[in-house]
N, C-alpha and C positions, 0 to 999 in steps of 0.2 A: 226882278230882283237881281242885283249885281253880285259878282263874285266876292267883292269886298264885304258886302252886307252879309253874305253867307258865312264868310270866315269869322266875322265879328260875332255872329250868333252861335258859333260852335264852341260853347263854353261849358256846357253841362256834361258832355260825353267825350271820351277819348277813344282812340283806336283799340286800346287795351280792353275796353268794355265790350268790344265786338267778339263774339265767339261763333264757331260753326257747330251746328247741332250734330249729335250722333244719330244713327238710324233710329234708335229707340226714342229719341226726343222729338223727332220731326212732327209728329201729330200734335205736339203741344202748341204748334202755331195755328191749329184749326180755329180756336176762339177768335184770334186776331183776324184770320181770313174771313170768317163769317161776319165780323163787325165791319170790315172795310169793303168787302165785296158781297153784300147780301143778295145780289142778283144771281149768284151761282147756286145751282141746285145741289141737293145731297148726292144725286147720281154723279154729277160732275166731280164733286169733291171726293167721292169714293174712287172714281177713276184716277184723279190726280194724285191722291195720296197713296194709291196702290201701285200705279204705273210710273208716273213722272217722278214723284218724290223718292222712289226707290233708286233713282239714278242721279239725282241732283245734289247740290250742296246748298244749305240754308244758313245764311249769316243773320245773327240776331243780337239784340241788346236785351238783357233782363234787368228788371227793377224789382227788388224784393222777391226774386224768384220768378216773377211773371214776365213773359215775353211782351215787350212793349213796342218793338220795332223789328222788321224783318225784310230780307231780300233773298229771293230764290235764284240760284244760278243753274239754269237748265241747259245741259250739254247738247251741242249739235256738232256735226261735221259739216263745215262750210266749204263749198267749192269756190275758190277765188282764182279765176284764170285757169292755169294748169295745176294749181296746188290745192290740197285739201287741208284745212286747218281745223283743229279742235278749239271751239269757241263756246261761249256761254250766252244764252238768251236770258236777259234779266226780266223776271216777272214778279208779281206780288210784292212790289216795293210799298210797304205799308207801315203806319205808326198809329198806335191807339190815339183816339181823338184828344183825350185830355193831356197827352204827352207831346202833341204837335207844337212846332215853333220853338223847340228847345234844342234842336240840333241833332236829334237821334237819327233821322234819315240821312242827313249829310254825313254823319260819322260812319254809318254802315256802308253807304255807297262809296265813299272815298276809300275806306278800308278795303273793300272788294276790288276797286279799280287798281289799287296799289298791289294787292295780292296777284291780280292778273298780270301786272307788269313783271313781278318777280317770277311768275310761272311762264314768262315769255309768250303769253297769249297775245296775238297781234291786235285783236279788236273784240268788242262786245257790241250787242245791239239790244233794242227794246222797242215795244210799241207804247208810246207815251199816252197817258191820259190827257196831258196838255204839254205842248212844246216848252212852255215857260218853266216847267218843273225841272227839266233836264238840261236845257241850254246853258245855264250857269255852270254846269259840270262838264262843259265842252262836248256834249252830244249834239249832233246835227242830223238833219234828215238825209237819208241815203237812198230811199226808194218811195215810190208812190203805189197806192192800191192799184191792182190790175182788175179792171172791169171786163169780165169775159161774158159774152152772150152767145149761146149755142144756136146755130142755124139748124133747127130740128128736122128738116126735111129728110125723111127716110132713115132716121137714126133711132136705133133701139137701145134702151137702157137695161143692162144686165147686171144684177148685183154681184159684187166680188165675193166669192165664196171664201170661207175661213179655212184656207189650206196653204201650205207652203208654196205650191206651184202658182196659185192665184196671186198670193202676195208678191212673188217674184215677178210675175207678168205685170202687175200693177206698178211696181217700182220701176220696171224697165220703161213702161210707157211714160211715166212722169219724168224720169231721168232724161229720156230722149227729147222730150218736149223742152225741158229746161236747158239742156245743152244747146238746142237750136235757137233759144230766145233770150238767154241770160249769161252773163259772165260770172255772176255771184248768186249762189243759191244753196240751200241745205240739201245734202246728199240723201237720195232715196234708196232704201234697200228693204229687204223683207221685214226686218224688225221695225223700221219706220212705218210701213204699211199696217202691220199688226197693231201697233200703238195707235195709229190714226183711226182705225176701225173702232177700237175701244173708245177713243175720244168721241167719235161721231155717235156711237150708241148711247153715250152718257147724256146726249141731248136729242134722242130719238132720230138720229141721222143714219145715213148709209153711204157707202162708196159703190159706184157703179161704172162698169165698162160701157163705153159708147161704141155701138156696133153698126156699121153701115155696109150693106151688100155682103154680109157674112164676114166682114173684116173689122177688127177692133181698131178704131181710129182715135180714141181718146179715153179720158176718164173724168168723172165728176163726182162731187159729193154735195149732199144737202143735209141740213139739220135744223132743229128748232122745235121746241115743245109748244110755244105759243104761235109762232109764225114760221113757216118753212122758208129757209133762206139758203142760198148757194154758199157753200163753204169753200169749194175750189172747182176749177175747171181747167183741164189740160187737153188741148186738141189742136190740130193743124189750123193754119190761118184760113184755109178754104172752108173749114167747118164751123168757125166761130168768128165773132167780132171782138177785138181787144182794144181797149182804150185806157188811158191813164186816169186814175181818180185822185183822191185826196192824198196829201203826204201821209205816209203810214208808219215807216220804220225809221228810227233814229239810231245812229251808230257812233262809236267812239274808238279812236286808236288807243290801245292800252300799252303796247310795247312798240315804239317807233322803229326799232331795229328789226324785229320780226315782221313788221308790216311793210316797211318801205322796200326791203330787199327782194320782194316778189316782182317789182316793176322793172321794166326794161324799155329800150327804144324800139320804135316801130320799124326801123331799118338800120343798116350797118352804120357805125359811127361811135362816137364817145362824147358824152356830155358830163361836165363837172359842175354841180350845183352847190352853192353855199346856202344852207337853210338856217335862218335864225328863227327858232321855233319857241313859241310861248305855250306852256302847259301849266296852268295854275295848280293842278292837283297831283300830278305825277312828276316828281323832280327829274327822273331819269329821261323823260321826254323833252325836258326844257333845256334850251341852250343853242349853241351853234354846231351845225353838223356839215360834213362834207359828203355829198351824195354823188357817187360816180356811176354812171349808167352806160351800158352798151346794149346791143341787141340781144345779148345772152342773159342779161340780168343786171344786178346793181350791188354796190357795196356802200355801207353807211359807216362813217367814222365820226367820232366826237372829240377825241383828245386834241387839245390846242396845238401840241407839238406837231401832230400830223398835218394840221391845217397850215402851220407856219412853214413847213418844209415841203409842201406840195410843189411838184415840179412846175405846175402851171396854175395861174390864178383861175378862179372859177369862170365858167362860161356864162353863168347866170347867178344872180343873188336874189333870194326871195325871203322876205320877212313875213311870217305867217303865224297864226295861232293853230293849235292842233286840230280844231274843228274845221277850219278852212281847208287844211291839207286833206282831211277825210272827205269833205264835200267834193273837192276836185277829183281826187283819185278814185272815188266811187262813181264818178260820172254824173253826179247830181247837178252840179253847176260848172260852167266853163270859167277858165282863169280870169277873163276880163270881167265877169259878173262878180267874182269873189274879191279880186284885188283891182279895184277900179283905177288905181293910179299907175299900174305897171305899164311899161312901154310896149309898143308893137313888136319890138325885137324880142323882148322877154316872152311875150305871148307866143311868138313863132318858135322859140326854143322849147317852151313847155309843151307845145303841141306835138313835138317829136317823141314825147314820152307816151308809152302805151298805158292808158288808164282803163278802168273797168267801164263798160258801156251801159250795162243794164243789171241792176240789183233786183232780184225777185225773191222776196221773203214773205211768205203768207201764213206762217205758223201762228197759232193763238197762244200757246204756252210752251 
């Protein structure tokens, strides 16, 4: 489905029809959740609406008082390089069956994306039911599933007890593993672990320390009422085998100024890049930008006057859409794979920019 087709079909609903629910109204989305996600158990819904919905924001459209379309903004702290950003994980994007194809989802989603831009949130991410649903909104894959297999020789599994000290230790183990293996991941702390254990319990799961020779070497979780499945595994390379699986998480830049200024050069120097960016849905991300980078960071400018009076013409010019920019800077694809027509000189300049190497996001909601 093309972006133009989407825009033509957005004729029944407008952004003014999208509202955010109050805390008291959030459970009114339960009937729509049950209709669209019938596989979720009552135990999981009890967990979600008690723990997760108590912290999130839910955008909806009502028709004759009934919620017919919704999107949940679940907050996370995302470590990106040396920075920590407050971002939202988009889940439960759903519309009543008889209301589909009338633009409700498009209206809710684009309203939320534009709100994130105004809030100066750099990016958002989701786990798509299908790539084709979200690609027209400039979402692109940024990470693959991590397939982790534990080498079980002489490793004992010890349940994580429900105590602050145990949560703190579990968070420390996960955080250390992620720091060693990823540039982008959701921050782990005691609250995160506490919520994770509740989530696991909602599907008959548990969180376990991995102990070898009386030393804790990692952590894992299993869940599943019908079939026991691995939910996560964090352990050193010598204790497990890790391989990349299917594309898993899609992301999108929501505020180009907040996003781009985190990047820098790999070594001393200065690069001035002129970016011609296309963003169909967020006007503030669309246009011509001057991006000046050093080894200490970068500055992004948009005003035409600043471009015209720049002391030096750009070192590199790049025409790109917002999703291509995301794919490159999150390390999912290399410049020549994205922009097949660019010169070797341009590739060489872009390679001087320090992008993210490994995105590790494995949350479910």
